[in-house]
C-alpha positions in Angstrom: -19.9 -5.0 12.4 -18.6 -3.4 9.3 -14.8 -5.4 9.8 -17.1 -8.7 10.0 -19.1 -7.9 7.1 -15.7 -6.9 5.2 -14.0 -10.4 6.2 -17.2 -12.8 5.7 -19.0 -10.8 2.9 -17.1 -8.7 1.1 -14.0 -10.7 0.4 -15.3 -13.9 -0.7 -17.6 -12.0 -2.9 -15.3 -10.0 -4.1 -12.7 -12.8 -5.1 -15.7 -15.0 -6.4 -16.6 -12.1 -8.7 -13.2 -10.6 -9.8 -11.4 -14.2 -9.9 -7.9 -12.5 -9.2 -4.4 -14.5 -9.7 -2.8 -14.4 -6.4 0.6 -15.7 -6.1 3.1 -15.8 -3.3 0.8 -15.7 -0.4 3.0 -18.1 1.4 6.0 -15.2 1.6 3.9 -12.9 3.7 4.7 -13.7 7.4 1.6 -14.3 9.3 2.7 -13.2 12.5 4.8 -9.8 14.0 5.3 -6.5 12.4 5.9 -6.7 8.4 5.5 -4.2 5.5 4.2 -4.5 2.5 5.3 -2.3 -0.1 3.2 -2.2 -3.0 2.9 -0.3 -6.6 0.2 2.3 -7.0 -2.2 2.1 -10.1 -5.4 2.9 -8.9 -7.8 4.2 -6.1 -8.9 0.2 -6.0 -5.7 -0.8 -5.0 -6.3 0.0 -1.1 -9.1 -2.4 -1.4 -7.6 -5.2 -3.1 -4.8 -5.6 -1.1 -7.1 -6.1 2.1 -9.0 -8.4 0.0 -6.3 -10.6 -0.7 -3.6 -10.6 1.4 -3.5 -13.6 3.9 -3.9 -11.4 6.9 -5.1 -8.2 8.3 -3.6 -5.0 6.7 -3.2 -1.6 7.8 -2.2 1.6 5.4 -2.1 5.2 5.2 -5.0 6.2 3.1 -5.5 10.0 1.9 -7.4 12.0 4.4 -10.2 12.8 1.9 -11.1 9.1 2.0 -12.0 10.0 5.4 -14.3 13.1 5.0 -16.3 12.8 1.9 -20.2 13.6 2.6 -23.6 11.7 1.6 -24.1 8.2 1.3 -20.6 7.3 -0.7 -18.7 9.3 1.8 -20.1 7.5 4.8 -19.6 4.4 2.9 -15.5 5.1 2.0 -15.0 6.5 5.6 -16.7 3.1 6.9 -14.7 0.9 4.8 -11.3 2.4 5.4 -11.9 2.5 9.3 -13.1 -1.2 9.1 -9.4 -1.9 7.6 -7.6 0.1 10.3 -6.3 2.5 7.5 -4.6 5.8 8.8 -5.2 8.9 7.4 -2.5 11.0 5.8 -2.6 14.8 4.6 -0.6 15.0 1.3 2.2 18.0 0.6 3.0 18.9 4.1 5.9 16.9 6.0 5.2 17.5 9.4 2.0 15.8 8.6 3.3 13.3 6.5 5.7 12.3 9.2 3.1 12.1 11.8 1.2 9.6 9.8 4.6 7.2 9.6 4.7 7.8 13.4 1.0 6.0 13.7 2.3 3.6 11.1 5.3 2.8 13.4 3.1 2.1 16.3 1.2 -0.8 14.2 4.5 -2.2 13.5 5.2 -2.1 17.2 2.2 -3.6 18.0 3.1 -6.8 15.4 0.5 -5.7 13.1 0.8 -5.4 9.1 1.2 -2.3 7.4 0.8 -1.5 3.9 2.8 1.5 2.1 3.1 2.8 -1.4 6.3 4.2 -1.7 5.7 6.2 -4.9 3.5 8.0 -2.9 0.8 8.6 -5.6 -1.2 6.4 -8.6 1.1 5.7 -11.5 -1.5 7.5 -14.5 1.0 6.2 -17.0 2.1 2.5 -16.1 5.7 3.1 -15.3 7.0 2.8 -11.8 8.2 6.0 -10.1 11.0 6.0 -7.7 10.1 5.5 -4.1 10.1 7.9 -1.5 12.0 6.7 1.7 9.0 6.8 4.4 9.1 3.0 3.8 12.6 2.7 4.4 12.1 4.7 7.9 9.6 2.3 8.9 11.6 -0.7 8.3 14.8 0.6 9.7 13.1 2.4 12.9 10.8 -0.7 13.8 13.0 -3.5 12.5 10.7 -5.5 10.6 11.0 -7.1 7.1 9.3 -5.8 3.9 7.7 -8.0 1.7 7.2 -6.3 -2.0 4.3 -6.2 -3.7 3.2 -6.0 -7.5 -0.4 -5.0 -8.6 -1.6 -5.6 -12.4 -4.9 -4.5 -13.8 -6.2 -2.4 -11.0 -6.5 0.5 -13.2 -8.8 -1.3 -15.5 -11.1 -1.9 -13.1 -11.3 1.7 -11.6 -9.7 4.0 -14.6 -9.4 7.9 -13.6 -12.4 9.9 -14.2 -14.8 7.0 -13.8 -16.9 6.1 -10.9 -18.2 2.3 -11.6 -16.1 -0.6 -11.0 -15.6 -3.0 -14.2 -14.8 -6.8 -14.5 -11.1 -6.9 -15.3 -8.4 -9.5 -14.3 -6.2 -8.8 -11.6 -3.0 -10.3 -10.6 -1.6 -9.5 -7.2 2.3 -10.9 -6.7 3.7 -11.2 -3.2 7.8 -11.6 -3.3 10.0 -12.7 -0.7 10.7 -10.5 2.4 13.6 -7.9 2.5 15.7 -8.4 5.5 17.3 -5.2 6.5 18.3 -5.6 9.9 22.1 -5.1 9.4 20.8 -1.8 8.9 18.4 -1.1 12.2 18.5 1.8 13.9 19.9 3.9 10.7 16.9 5.5 10.0 18.9 8.8 10.5 20.9 8.2 7.7 19.6 9.4 4.4 22.0 7.1 2.6 20.8 4.0 4.6 17.3 5.2 3.9 18.0 5.7 0.1 19.8 2.3 -0.3 16.5 0.5 1.2 13.9 2.0 -0.6 16.1 1.7 -3.8 16.1 -2.2 -3.1 12.7 -2.7 -2.3 11.6 -0.6 -5.3 13.9 -2.8 -7.3 11.8 -5.9 -6.0 8.6 -4.5 -6.9 9.8 -4.0 -10.4 10.8 -7.1 -10.8 7.7 -8.7 -9.5 5.4 -6.1 -11.8 7.6 -6.0 -14.6 6.8 -2.2 -14.9 9.2 0.5 -16.9 11.3 2.6 -14.0 10.4 6.0 -14.5 13.6 7.2 -12.3 11.5 10.4 -10.9 9.5 10.5 -8.4 5.7 10.9 -9.3 4.4 14.1 -7.6 0.8 15.2 -7.1 -0.4 17.4 -9.8 -0.9 20.6 -8.7 -4.5 22.3 -8.8 -5.2 24.6 -11.5 
């Protein structure tokens, strides 16, 4: 039921209210496994992509989105389950690999999977160095990678704010990147780095963000 409501009600209403500028929808393959590699600016990114993409997208989402309490927690959990999000615990390598394995199964089923190579949101607007999970998926599954650039989502729901604002949002889908010549080399750190850097360059060309050249680490709790 939640999936039907999301598709038939939430999606058209959100588009009518926010009127997002969407470019390159025709660049996203309509069939078969494909990875959408997206820059990450706001929590709301994980809502914008499923509502604007031309086909259903599954993606990794923080485990906290599935464990909240009260009405807000139930609403968050229901939404992320409705869009087939895969929960991931951050900061522990074996848990992250388990999440990538789950993502791999999505791709093997011929579905689309979205991932944020930066790992966490950029709080200063720069594009941070990509982590190589996106390359591992592409090289293991043998699927194309579509770079995606978001702009303006950080203004809809700024850090520390609970109520979304009406702001202009732009979503740009780039040309699919084909790494078939490296298929099967997921075990090579050099190949993973090469693929990841190419994906991040494509995202940067679409977004126009300043490259940070370093990883965006999750702030440590005091």
